[in-house]
Backbone and ligand atoms as CSV (ligand in chain L), in Angstrom:
chain,resi,resn,atom,element,x,y,z
A,1,MET,N,N,119.980,92.032,118.217
A,1,MET,CA,C,119.053,92.880,118.992
A,1,MET,C,C,117.904,93.319,118.094
A,2,LEU,N,N,116.719,93.362,118.690
A,2,LEU,CA,C,115.526,93.717,117.911
A,2,LEU,C,C,114.924,95.030,118.410
A,3,LEU,N,N,114.754,95.984,117.499
A,3,LEU,CA,C,114.042,97.227,117.831
A,3,LEU,C,C,112.599,97.081,117.376
A,4,GLU,N,N,111.691,97.598,118.172
A,4,GLU,CA,C,110.284,97.522,117.791
A,4,GLU,C,C,109.646,98.891,117.890
A,5,LEU,N,N,108.947,99.274,116.848
A,5,LEU,CA,C,108.180,100.526,116.856
A,5,LEU,C,C,106.708,100.182,116.707
A,6,ASN,N,N,105.925,100.623,117.658
A,6,ASN,CA,C,104.487,100.415,117.577
A,6,ASN,C,C,103.862,101.658,116.943
A,7,GLY,N,N,103.327,101.499,115.753
A,7,GLY,CA,C,102.846,102.633,114.971
A,7,GLY,C,C,101.730,103.417,115.635
A,8,LEU,N,N,100.885,102.690,116.363
A,8,LEU,CA,C,99.758,103.340,117.021
A,8,LEU,C,C,100.258,104.313,118.091
A,9,HIS,N,N,101.251,103.886,118.836
A,9,HIS,CA,C,101.763,104.711,119.936
A,9,HIS,C,C,102.866,105.666,119.498
A,10,ALA,N,N,103.605,105.297,118.440
A,10,ALA,CA,C,104.723,106.137,117.996
A,10,ALA,C,C,104.269,107.163,116.945
A,11,GLY,N,N,102.977,107.178,116.615
A,11,GLY,CA,C,102.456,108.182,115.679
A,11,GLY,C,C,102.804,107.906,114.228
A,12,LEU,N,N,102.994,106.629,113.885
A,12,LEU,CA,C,103.311,106.284,112.498
A,12,LEU,C,C,102.007,105.866,111.819
A,13,ARG,N,N,101.272,106.873,111.398
A,13,ARG,CA,C,99.916,106.626,110.897
A,13,ARG,C,C,99.664,107.402,109.621
A,14,PHE,N,N,98.701,106.955,108.881
A,14,PHE,CA,C,98.176,107.739,107.764
A,14,PHE,C,C,96.731,107.338,107.522
A,15,SER,N,N,95.956,108.298,107.030
A,15,SER,CA,C,94.555,108.042,106.703
A,15,SER,C,C,94.402,108.266,105.218
A,16,SER,N,N,94.107,107.198,104.510
A,16,SER,CA,C,94.083,107.288,103.055
A,16,SER,C,C,92.961,106.438,102.493
A,17,ALA,N,N,92.670,106.710,101.226
A,17,ALA,CA,C,91.659,105.929,100.515
A,17,ALA,C,C,92.357,105.001,99.543
A,18,HIS,N,N,91.694,103.908,99.218
A,18,HIS,CA,C,92.218,103.013,98.187
A,18,HIS,C,C,91.082,102.226,97.549
A,19,ILE,N,N,91.431,101.471,96.551
A,19,ILE,CA,C,90.473,100.615,95.845
A,19,ILE,C,C,91.178,99.277,95.619
A,20,VAL,N,N,90.544,98.196,96.008
A,20,VAL,CA,C,91.104,96.885,95.655
A,20,VAL,C,C,90.330,96.445,94.404
A,21,PHE,N,N,90.875,96.818,93.247
A,21,PHE,CA,C,90.143,96.655,91.989
A,21,PHE,C,C,89.650,95.222,91.794
A,22,GLY,N,N,88.363,95.093,91.517
A,22,GLY,CA,C,87.785,93.781,91.233
A,22,GLY,C,C,87.239,93.046,92.446
A,23,HIS,N,N,87.614,93.495,93.651
A,23,HIS,CA,C,87.129,92.814,94.859
A,23,HIS,C,C,85.640,93.121,95.067
A,24,PRO,N,N,84.838,92.115,95.444
A,24,PRO,CA,C,83.388,92.348,95.550
A,24,PRO,C,C,82.976,93.454,96.522
A,25,THR,N,N,83.655,93.586,97.647
A,25,THR,CA,C,83.282,94.654,98.585
A,25,THR,C,C,84.325,95.771,98.666
A,26,CYS,N,N,85.589,95.460,98.453
A,26,CYS,CA,C,86.658,96.458,98.578
A,26,CYS,C,C,87.030,97.096,97.236
A,27,GLY,N,N,86.252,96.785,96.209
A,27,GLY,CA,C,86.528,97.331,94.883
A,27,GLY,C,C,85.987,98.732,94.668
A,28,VAL,N,N,85.381,99.303,95.686
A,28,VAL,CA,C,84.920,100.694,95.616
A,28,VAL,C,C,85.887,101.568,96.416
A,29,ILE,N,N,85.864,102.877,96.145
A,29,ILE,CA,C,86.748,103.777,96.891
A,29,ILE,C,C,86.308,103.787,98.359
A,30,HIS,N,N,87.265,103.458,99.231
A,30,HIS,CA,C,86.984,103.497,100.667
A,30,HIS,C,C,88.303,103.794,101.387
A,31,GLY,N,N,88.223,104.073,102.677
A,31,GLY,CA,C,89.437,104.481,103.375
A,31,GLY,C,C,89.708,103.700,104.642
A,32,HIS,N,N,90.943,103.873,105.128
A,32,HIS,CA,C,91.344,103.266,106.396
A,32,HIS,C,C,92.183,104.270,107.176
A,33,SER,N,N,92.169,104.140,108.503
A,33,SER,CA,C,93.157,104.821,109.334
A,33,SER,C,C,94.243,103.798,109.591
A,34,TYR,N,N,95.294,103.898,108.776
A,34,TYR,CA,C,96.369,102.909,108.831
A,34,TYR,C,C,97.358,103.260,109.929
A,35,TYR,N,N,98.001,102.249,110.472
A,35,TYR,CA,C,99.206,102.520,111.254
A,35,TYR,C,C,100.248,101.456,110.930
A,36,VAL,N,N,101.500,101.845,111.138
A,36,VAL,CA,C,102.624,101.061,110.630
A,36,VAL,C,C,103.533,100.630,111.784
A,37,ASP,N,N,103.644,99.328,111.981
A,37,ASP,CA,C,104.594,98.799,112.972
A,37,ASP,C,C,105.880,98.413,112.250
A,38,VAL,N,N,107.010,98.669,112.905
A,38,VAL,CA,C,108.297,98.344,112.280
A,38,VAL,C,C,109.181,97.605,113.284
A,39,LYS,N,N,109.834,96.559,112.808
A,39,LYS,CA,C,110.851,95.868,113.616
A,39,LYS,C,C,112.158,95.906,112.848
A,40,ILE,N,N,113.242,96.127,113.580
A,40,ILE,CA,C,114.561,96.168,112.961
A,40,ILE,C,C,115.487,95.243,113.732
A,41,ASN,N,N,116.038,94.265,113.025
A,41,ASN,CA,C,116.977,93.342,113.646
A,41,ASN,C,C,118.386,93.647,113.144
A,42,GLY,N,N,119.292,93.905,114.082
A,42,GLY,CA,C,120.649,94.210,113.648
A,42,GLY,C,C,121.625,94.207,114.807
A,43,GLU,N,N,122.880,94.479,114.474
A,43,GLU,CA,C,123.925,94.520,115.501
A,43,GLU,C,C,124.000,95.937,116.062
A,44,ARG,N,N,124.346,96.026,117.338
A,44,ARG,CA,C,124.523,97.341,117.966
A,44,ARG,C,C,125.907,97.879,117.594
A,45,PHE,N,N,126.003,99.209,117.498
A,45,PHE,CA,C,127.309,99.795,117.141
A,45,PHE,C,C,127.362,101.248,117.604
A,46,GLY,N,N,128.546,101.833,117.525
A,46,GLY,CA,C,128.718,103.267,117.724
A,46,GLY,C,C,128.772,103.712,119.171
A,47,GLU,N,N,128.828,105.025,119.347
A,47,GLU,CA,C,129.009,105.642,120.660
A,47,GLU,C,C,127.943,105.204,121.674
A,48,PHE,N,N,126.699,105.073,121.210
A,48,PHE,CA,C,125.599,104.759,122.130
A,48,PHE,C,C,125.183,103.293,122.090
A,49,ASN,N,N,125.867,102.538,121.235
A,49,ASN,CA,C,125.574,101.116,121.111
A,49,ASN,C,C,124.114,100.859,120.708
A,50,PHE,N,N,123.615,101.689,119.800
A,50,PHE,CA,C,122.262,101.529,119.264
A,50,PHE,C,C,122.289,100.575,118.069
A,51,VAL,N,N,121.145,99.966,117.780
A,51,VAL,CA,C,120.973,99.318,116.468
A,51,VAL,C,C,120.708,100.426,115.444
A,52,CYS,N,N,119.778,101.316,115.823
A,52,CYS,CA,C,119.453,102.496,115.019
A,52,CYS,C,C,118.733,103.451,115.958
A,53,ASP,N,N,119.129,104.685,115.978
A,53,ASP,CA,C,118.470,105.679,116.831
A,53,ASP,C,C,116.970,105.705,116.495
A,54,PHE,N,N,116.116,105.609,117.499
A,54,PHE,CA,C,114.666,105.634,117.252
A,54,PHE,C,C,114.243,106.873,116.461
A,55,LYS,N,N,114.927,107.999,116.748
A,55,LYS,CA,C,114.582,109.249,116.044
A,55,LYS,C,C,114.750,109.088,114.539
A,56,ILE,N,N,115.806,108.410,114.138
A,56,ILE,CA,C,116.092,108.246,112.700
A,56,ILE,C,C,115.036,107.377,112.036
A,57,ILE,N,N,114.754,106.229,112.641
A,57,ILE,CA,C,113.797,105.310,111.996
A,57,ILE,C,C,112.381,105.905,112.017
A,58,LYS,N,N,112.049,106.614,113.090
A,58,LYS,CA,C,110.714,107.232,113.137
A,58,LYS,C,C,110.569,108.298,112.057
A,59,LYS,N,N,111.628,109.082,111.853
A,59,LYS,CA,C,111.590,110.135,110.830
A,59,LYS,C,C,111.394,109.507,109.434
A,60,ILE,N,N,112.121,108.430,109.172
A,60,ILE,CA,C,112.018,107.764,107.868
A,60,ILE,C,C,110.581,107.276,107.628
A,61,VAL,N,N,110.017,106.592,108.621
A,61,VAL,CA,C,108.682,106.006,108.439
A,61,VAL,C,C,107.625,107.117,108.371
A,62,LYS,N,N,107.824,108.138,109.195
A,62,LYS,CA,C,106.865,109.257,109.224
A,62,LYS,C,C,106.814,109.951,107.862
A,63,GLU,N,N,107.975,110.121,107.244
A,63,GLU,CA,C,108.014,110.784,105.928
A,63,GLU,C,C,107.249,109.986,104.874
A,64,ILE,N,N,107.363,108.673,104.931
A,64,ILE,CA,C,106.620,107.847,103.968
A,64,ILE,C,C,105.112,107.971,104.254
A,65,CYS,N,N,104.746,107.904,105.539
A,65,CYS,CA,C,103.331,108.062,105.912
A,65,CYS,C,C,102.791,109.411,105.428
A,66,ASP,N,N,103.552,110.472,105.641
A,66,ASP,CA,C,103.101,111.814,105.263
A,66,ASP,C,C,102.917,111.944,103.761
A,67,SER,N,N,103.762,111.221,102.986
A,67,SER,CA,C,103.682,111.346,101.523
A,67,SER,C,C,102.389,110.751,100.979
A,68,ILE,N,N,101.732,109.860,101.725
A,68,ILE,CA,C,100.496,109.251,101.214
A,68,ILE,C,C,99.266,109.585,102.051
A,69,ASP,N,N,99.487,110.340,103.122
A,69,ASP,CA,C,98.382,110.697,104.010
A,69,ASP,C,C,97.352,111.581,103.287
A,70,HIS,N,N,96.080,111.311,103.523
A,70,HIS,CA,C,94.979,112.097,102.947
A,70,HIS,C,C,95.005,112.120,101.421
A,71,LYS,N,N,95.360,111.000,100.841
A,71,LYS,CA,C,95.349,110.859,99.380
A,71,LYS,C,C,94.619,109.563,99.030
A,72,LEU,N,N,94.234,109.495,97.770
A,72,LEU,CA,C,93.782,108.220,97.225
A,72,LEU,C,C,95.024,107.502,96.704
A,73,ILE,N,N,95.322,106.353,97.268
A,73,ILE,CA,C,96.516,105.595,96.854
A,73,ILE,C,C,96.142,104.729,95.654
A,74,LEU,N,N,96.920,104.855,94.587
A,74,LEU,CA,C,96.638,104.061,93.381
A,74,LEU,C,C,97.861,103.222,93.001
A,75,PRO,N,N,97.604,102.009,92.475
A,75,PRO,CA,C,98.709,101.114,92.105
A,75,PRO,C,C,99.139,101.317,90.657
A,76,LYS,N,N,100.307,101.938,90.492
A,76,LYS,CA,C,100.825,102.235,89.147
A,76,LYS,C,C,101.041,100.960,88.327
A,77,ASN,N,N,101.397,99.867,89.012
A,77,ASN,CA,C,101.753,98.634,88.293
A,77,ASN,C,C,100.617,97.611,88.207
A,78,HIS,N,N,99.393,98.050,88.436
A,78,HIS,CA,C,98.271,97.114,88.289
A,78,HIS,C,C,98.118,96.764,86.817
A,79,LYS,N,N,98.002,95.472,86.522
A,79,LYS,CA,C,98.020,95.078,85.107
A,79,LYS,C,C,96.735,95.448,84.367
A,80,ASP,N,N,95.640,95.690,85.067
A,80,ASP,CA,C,94.374,95.956,84.371
A,80,ASP,C,C,93.852,97.378,84.570
A,81,VAL,N,N,94.658,98.255,85.113
A,81,VAL,CA,C,94.207,99.643,85.291
A,81,VAL,C,C,94.948,100.525,84.286
A,82,TYR,N,N,94.177,101.280,83.540
A,82,TYR,CA,C,94.743,102.186,82.541
A,82,TYR,C,C,94.750,103.605,83.107
A,83,TYR,N,N,95.882,104.288,82.983
A,83,TYR,CA,C,95.989,105.660,83.500
A,83,TYR,C,C,96.291,106.621,82.371
A,84,GLU,N,N,95.763,107.825,82.495
A,84,GLU,CA,C,96.083,108.863,81.523
A,84,GLU,C,C,96.025,110.216,82.235
A,85,LEU,N,N,97.106,110.988,82.084
A,85,LEU,CA,C,97.126,112.319,82.692
A,85,LEU,C,C,96.491,113.296,81.721
A,86,ARG,N,N,95.415,113.935,82.157
A,86,ARG,CA,C,94.726,114.907,81.306
A,86,ARG,C,C,94.831,116.268,81.992
A,87,ASP,N,N,95.852,117.016,81.608
A,87,ASP,CA,C,96.115,118.317,82.227
A,87,ASP,C,C,96.333,118.118,83.734
A,88,THR,N,N,95.465,118.645,84.578
A,88,THR,CA,C,95.669,118.496,86.021
A,88,THR,C,C,94.770,117.402,86.608
A,89,THR,N,N,94.211,116.603,85.730
A,89,THR,CA,C,93.305,115.538,86.174
A,89,THR,C,C,93.883,114.179,85.798
A,90,LEU,N,N,93.784,113.238,86.725
A,90,LEU,CA,C,94.189,111.867,86.399
A,90,LEU,C,C,92.922,111.090,86.041
A,91,TYR,N,N,92.933,110.568,84.820
A,91,TYR,CA,C,91.847,109.691,84.385
A,91,TYR,C,C,92.356,108.268,84.557
A,92,PHE,N,N,91.506,107.383,85.110
A,92,PHE,CA,C,91.885,105.966,85.123
A,92,PHE,C,C,90.662,105.095,84.948
A,93,LYS,N,N,90.940,103.910,84.467
A,93,LYS,CA,C,89.853,103.017,84.060
A,93,LYS,C,C,90.199,101.586,84.469
A,94,TYR,N,N,89.234,100.918,85.082
A,94,TYR,CA,C,89.369,99.486,85.369
A,94,TYR,C,C,88.106,98.811,84.852
A,95,LYS,N,N,88.266,97.953,83.872
A,95,LYS,CA,C,87.133,97.302,83.209
A,95,LYS,C,C,86.100,98.345,82.797
A,96,ASN,N,N,84.872,98.267,83.299
A,96,ASN,CA,C,83.863,99.245,82.856
A,96,ASN,C,C,83.745,100.441,83.808
A,97,LYS,N,N,84.673,100.567,84.758
A,97,LYS,CA,C,84.595,101.678,85.710
A,97,LYS,C,C,85.619,102.754,85.338
A,98,GLU,N,N,85.143,103.981,85.203
A,98,GLU,CA,C,86.023,105.089,84.826
A,98,GLU,C,C,86.013,106.148,85.916
A,99,TYR,N,N,87.189,106.735,86.144
A,99,TYR,CA,C,87.341,107.728,87.206
A,99,TYR,C,C,88.132,108.931,86.676
A,100,SER,N,N,87.837,110.101,87.216
A,100,SER,CA,C,88.644,111.300,86.966
A,100,SER,C,C,88.834,112.000,88.298
A,101,ILE,N,N,90.068,112.367,88.608
A,101,ILE,CA,C,90.325,112.944,89.922
A,101,ILE,C,C,91.493,113.939,89.811
A,102,PRO,N,N,91.424,115.065,90.542
A,102,PRO,CA,C,92.554,116.011,90.502
A,102,PRO,C,C,93.853,115.309,90.913
A,103,VAL,N,N,94.945,115.598,90.192
A,103,VAL,CA,C,96.208,114.886,90.476
A,103,VAL,C,C,96.696,115.103,91.903
A,104,GLU,N,N,96.416,116.271,92.477
A,104,GLU,CA,C,96.927,116.499,93.842
A,104,GLU,C,C,96.190,115.646,94.892
A,105,ASP,N,N,95.093,115.026,94.510
A,105,ASP,CA,C,94.350,114.182,95.451
A,105,ASP,C,C,94.825,112.732,95.463
A,106,VAL,N,N,95.744,112.398,94.559
A,106,VAL,CA,C,96.151,110.996,94.457
A,106,VAL,C,C,97.655,110.830,94.625
A,107,ILE,N,N,98.055,109.622,94.974
A,107,ILE,CA,C,99.463,109.244,94.902
A,107,ILE,C,C,99.535,107.891,94.204
A,108,LEU,N,N,100.364,107.852,93.181
A,108,LEU,CA,C,100.571,106.613,92.416
A,108,LEU,C,C,101.812,105.930,92.954
A,109,LEU,N,N,101.655,104.733,93.460
A,109,LEU,CA,C,102.803,104.013,94.000
A,109,LEU,C,C,103.203,102.880,93.048
A,110,PRO,N,N,104.509,102.578,92.974
A,110,PRO,CA,C,104.989,101.537,92.059
A,110,PRO,C,C,104.739,100.127,92.599
A,111,ILE,N,N,103.476,99.791,92.772
A,111,ILE,CA,C,103.087,98.477,93.310
A,111,ILE,C,C,101.923,97.944,92.472
A,112,PRO,N,N,101.711,96.613,92.469
A,112,PRO,CA,C,100.651,96.037,91.632
A,112,PRO,C,C,99.248,96.173,92.219
A,113,SER,N,N,99.141,96.444,93.520
A,113,SER,CA,C,97.831,96.669,94.137
A,113,SER,C,C,98.062,97.456,95.419
A,114,THR,N,N,96.983,97.949,96.011
A,114,THR,CA,C,97.151,98.727,97.247
A,114,THR,C,C,96.616,97.964,98.459
A,115,THR,N,N,96.702,96.654,98.404
A,115,THR,CA,C,96.361,95.848,99.579
A,115,THR,C,C,97.387,96.124,100.680
A,116,ALA,N,N,97.034,95.755,101.909
A,116,ALA,CA,C,97.984,95.899,103.022
A,116,ALA,C,C,99.268,95.119,102.714
A,117,GLU,N,N,99.128,93.994,102.024
A,117,GLU,CA,C,100.297,93.160,101.669
A,117,GLU,C,C,101.278,93.948,100.793
A,118,ASP,N,N,100.758,94.549,99.719
A,118,ASP,CA,C,101.654,95.282,98.814
A,118,ASP,C,C,102.143,96.594,99.425
A,119,LEU,N,N,101.336,97.210,100.269
A,119,LEU,CA,C,101.806,98.420,100.959
A,119,LEU,C,C,102.946,98.076,101.923
A,120,ALA,N,N,102.872,96.909,102.554
A,120,ALA,CA,C,103.948,96.489,103.467
A,120,ALA,C,C,105.254,96.312,102.688
A,121,ILE,N,N,105.167,95.734,101.497
A,121,ILE,CA,C,106.369,95.558,100.663
A,121,ILE,C,C,106.907,96.935,100.240
A,122,TYR,N,N,106.004,97.824,99.849
A,122,TYR,CA,C,106.420,99.181,99.449
A,122,TYR,C,C,107.160,99.879,100.607
A,123,PHE,N,N,106.571,99.855,101.789
A,123,PHE,CA,C,107.204,100.502,102.943
A,123,PHE,C,C,108.565,99.869,103.240
A,124,ALA,N,N,108.648,98.549,103.205
A,124,ALA,CA,C,109.917,97.867,103.505
A,124,ALA,C,C,110.994,98.277,102.497
A,125,ASN,N,N,110.616,98.350,101.223
A,125,ASN,CA,C,111.562,98.801,100.188
A,125,ASN,C,C,112.063,100.209,100.456
A,126,GLU,N,N,111.132,101.120,100.730
A,126,GLU,CA,C,111.493,102.527,100.949
A,126,GLU,C,C,112.359,102.679,102.202
A,127,ILE,N,N,111.984,101.989,103.279
A,127,ILE,CA,C,112.749,102.100,104.528
A,127,ILE,C,C,114.161,101.546,104.317
A,128,SER,N,N,114.266,100.402,103.634
A,128,SER,CA,C,115.596,99.802,103.448
A,128,SER,C,C,116.475,100.690,102.575
A,129,LYS,N,N,115.893,101.312,101.545
A,129,LYS,CA,C,116.664,102.236,100.690
A,129,LYS,C,C,117.213,103.388,101.523
A,130,LYS,N,N,116.351,103.959,102.374
A,130,LYS,CA,C,116.782,105.111,103.170
A,130,LYS,C,C,117.836,104.728,104.197
A,131,LEU,N,N,117.695,103.555,104.794
A,131,LEU,CA,C,118.708,103.100,105.762
A,131,LEU,C,C,120.046,102.888,105.062
A,132,LYS,N,N,120.004,102.324,103.854
A,132,LYS,CA,C,121.247,102.120,103.097
A,132,LYS,C,C,121.877,103.457,102.727
A,133,ASP,N,N,121.027,104.422,102.279
A,133,ASP,CA,C,121.533,105.759,101.937
A,133,ASP,C,C,122.213,106.419,103.134
A,134,LEU,N,N,121.703,106.137,104.332
A,134,LEU,CA,C,122.287,106.732,105.541
A,134,LEU,C,C,123.535,105.968,106.007
A,135,GLY,N,N,123.861,104.896,105.308
A,135,GLY,CA,C,125.099,104.181,105.598
A,135,GLY,C,C,124.992,103.051,106.612
A,136,PHE,N,N,123.771,102.662,106.975
A,136,PHE,CA,C,123.630,101.555,107.931
A,136,PHE,C,C,124.027,100.240,107.267
A,137,SER,N,N,124.964,99.537,107.881
A,137,SER,CA,C,125.369,98.243,107.326
A,137,SER,C,C,125.238,97.153,108.383
A,138,ASN,N,N,124.615,97.501,109.525
A,138,ASN,CA,C,124.520,96.574,110.658
A,138,ASN,C,C,123.174,95.873,110.733
A,139,ILE,N,N,122.271,96.166,109.790
A,139,ILE,CA,C,120.896,95.672,109.915
A,139,ILE,C,C,120.708,94.374,109.127
A,140,ASN,N,N,120.202,93.356,109.813
A,140,ASN,CA,C,119.992,92.049,109.174
A,140,ASN,C,C,118.673,92.009,108.414
A,141,TRP,N,N,117.606,92.428,109.084
A,141,TRP,CA,C,116.302,92.457,108.412
A,141,TRP,C,C,115.401,93.504,109.041
A,142,ILE,N,N,114.405,93.913,108.263
A,142,ILE,CA,C,113.369,94.795,108.804
A,142,ILE,C,C,112.021,94.121,108.542
A,143,GLU,N,N,111.096,94.427,109.393
A,143,GLU,CA,C,109.764,93.862,109.241
A,143,GLU,C,C,108.772,95.007,109.336
A,144,VAL,N,N,107.850,95.083,108.396
A,144,VAL,CA,C,106.869,96.163,108.378
A,144,VAL,C,C,105.469,95.566,108.406
A,145,SER,N,N,104.652,96.045,109.332
A,145,SER,CA,C,103.243,95.644,109.353
A,145,SER,C,C,102.397,96.849,108.989
A,146,ILE,N,N,101.566,96.678,107.979
A,146,ILE,CA,C,100.607,97.719,107.619
A,146,ILE,C,C,99.259,97.283,108.171
A,147,ASN,N,N,98.750,98.059,109.115
A,147,ASN,CA,C,97.484,97.724,109.763
A,147,ASN,C,C,96.369,98.597,109.198
A,148,GLU,N,N,95.324,97.943,108.741
A,148,GLU,CA,C,94.146,98.669,108.247
A,148,GLU,C,C,93.222,98.849,109.451
A,149,GLY,N,N,93.543,99.831,110.274
A,149,GLY,CA,C,92.817,99.989,111.527
A,149,GLY,C,C,93.375,99.024,112.553
A,150,ILE,N,N,92.684,98.937,113.695
A,150,ILE,CA,C,93.194,98.114,114.783
A,150,ILE,C,C,92.729,96.670,114.592
A,151,GLY,N,N,93.676,95.755,114.666
A,151,GLY,CA,C,93.290,94.349,114.688
A,151,GLY,C,C,93.524,93.558,113.431
A,152,GLN,N,N,93.923,94.218,112.334
A,152,GLN,CA,C,94.215,93.451,111.125
A,152,GLN,C,C,95.294,94.125,110.303
A,153,GLY,N,N,96.280,93.340,109.953
A,153,GLY,CA,C,97.379,93.913,109.184
A,153,GLY,C,C,98.163,92.850,108.448
A,154,ALA,N,N,99.001,93.321,107.524
A,154,ALA,CA,C,99.877,92.426,106.772
A,154,ALA,C,C,101.316,92.760,107.120
A,155,CYS,N,N,102.114,91.724,107.321
A,155,CYS,CA,C,103.484,91.885,107.778
A,155,CYS,C,C,104.443,91.326,106.735
A,156,TYR,N,N,105.478,92.117,106.406
A,156,TYR,CA,C,106.462,91.668,105.413
A,156,TYR,C,C,107.868,91.834,105.978
A,157,ARG,N,N,108.665,90.776,105.869
A,157,ARG,CA,C,110.048,90.855,106.339
A,157,ARG,C,C,110.987,90.924,105.142
A,158,MET,N,N,111.891,91.889,105.196
A,158,MET,CA,C,112.869,92.043,104.112
A,158,MET,C,C,114.272,91.884,104.695
A,159,TYR,N,N,115.038,90.992,104.073
A,159,TYR,CA,C,116.427,90.790,104.515
A,159,TYR,C,C,117.337,91.779,103.814
A,160,LEU,N,N,118.169,92.462,104.583
A,160,LEU,CA,C,119.070,93.447,103.998
A,160,LEU,C,C,120.464,92.873,103.770
A,161,LYS,N,N,120.689,91.700,104.358
A,161,LYS,CA,C,121.979,91.038,104.170
A,161,LYS,C,C,121.735,89.687,103.510
A,162,PRO,N,N,122.669,89.240,102.677
A,162,PRO,CA,C,122.459,87.961,102.001
A,162,PRO,C,C,122.468,86.773,102.990
L,1,ZN,ZN,ZN,90.557,98.675,102.155
């Protein structure tokens, strides 16, 4: 059975800024109104014969969205970006471009870039960890689409069972 959550209608959204370092047009600070679609494939179980209660999966995805909403998302694992915490300011440098920004305005994610592709992998990892922590063992795979506005997004499928 497949569960589908449409981020636009289910309120799974965040508005954040990012930089695709080195890209000719996306290499400057700019933002998107993102929304997140999620699919969950698994076996039904329990008293209500659900794959997963919609309330549970929505809460999980919403919490991840809220943690990065209204922030500049930065890729902690980018190989060419240097970071340094200077008191309450984050200094970072990519080639000849240098930035300083209050730490509360940014979120550093453990990903190599902040493209929709890498954000989809990040979300899939976080969602799968939380589902496992909650004891779900009936889920075969999850699929996460990170949409940069309406009409374009990257989709990543993660298998939870071998
Ligand atoms: Zn962008």
